C-alpha positions in Angstrom: 13.4 -8.0 -2.7 14.3 -4.4 -1.9 11.9 -2.3 0.1 11.8 1.4 1.0 9.9 1.5 4.4 8.0 4.6 5.7 7.2 4.1 9.4 4.6 6.2 11.4 2.4 6.6 8.3 -1.3 7.2 8.4 -2.1 3.7 7.1 -0.5 0.4 6.3 0.0 0.2 2.5 2.0 -1.3 -0.2 2.8 1.4 -2.7 4.4 1.6 -6.1 7.8 0.4 -7.3 10.4 3.2 -7.4 13.9 3.4 -8.8 16.5 4.8 -6.5 19.5 6.9 -7.5 21.6 3.7 -8.2 18.9 2.3 -10.5 17.7 -0.3 -8.1 14.0 -1.0 -8.0 12.4 -0.8 -4.5 8.9 -1.5 -3.4 7.5 1.4 -1.4 5.7 0.3 1.8 4.3 2.3 4.7 3.3 1.1 8.1 1.6 2.9 11.0 4.1 1.3 13.6 6.8 3.4 15.1 10.5 2.6 14.3 11.2 1.5 17.9 12.2 -1.9 19.2 11.6 -3.4 15.7 7.9 -2.6 15.7 8.0 -1.1 12.2 10.0 -4.2 10.9 7.4 -6.5 12.4 4.6 -4.6 10.8 6.4 -4.7 7.5 6.8 -8.5 7.7 3.1 -8.9 8.7 1.9 -6.7 5.9 4.0 -8.4 3.2 3.2 -11.9 4.4 -0.5 -11.2 4.3 -0.3 -9.6 0.8 1.8 -12.6 -0.5 -0.5 -15.1 1.3 2.4 -16.8 3.0 3.3 -17.4 6.7 5.2 -14.6 8.5 8.0 -17.0 9.1 8.8 -17.1 5.4 9.5 -13.3 5.2 12.9 -12.2 6.6 14.8 -9.0 6.7 18.4 -9.8 5.7 19.8 -6.3 5.8 18.6 -2.8 6.8 17.2 -3.7 10.2 17.7 -0.1 11.3 17.5 1.6 7.9 14.5 2.6 5.8 15.9 0.7 2.8 15.7 -3.0 3.5 16.5 -6.2 1.7 14.0 -9.0 2.3 14.1 -12.7 1.6 10.7 -14.3 1.0 10.5 -18.1 0.7 8.4 -19.4 -2.2 8.0 -19.3 -5.9 9.6 -16.1 -7.3 7.2 -16.0 -10.3 4.1 -16.2 -8.1 5.5 -13.6 -5.7 6.3 -11.2 -8.5 2.8 -11.7 -10.0 1.2 -10.9 -6.6 3.4 -7.7 -6.3 2.4 -6.7 -9.8 -1.3 -7.1 -8.9 -0.8 -5.0 -5.7 1.1 -2.2 -7.5 -0.8 -2.3 -10.8 2.5 -2.6 -12.7 3.5 -5.4 -15.1 7.1 -4.3 -15.7 8.6 -5.5 -12.5 
């Protein structure tokens, strides 16, 4: 899963799916945590794990630790995960 993270936001939220300049779909996520010492990354993992109803240990950032664009690996059934993301974003085309 590709994520575009916005730290220091006014609230924690999972937004819409956007398409970047390369045509890659990214889930927009904002967290209130600051991007220092991995706090924003930890907040991202906590938010996505709660939304997917899975343990935090099943959500891992595999690339983009210090970048706003991140690649995540989430353990579990891909179809169920995509259904949950579709419910959160209100989109059925992802």
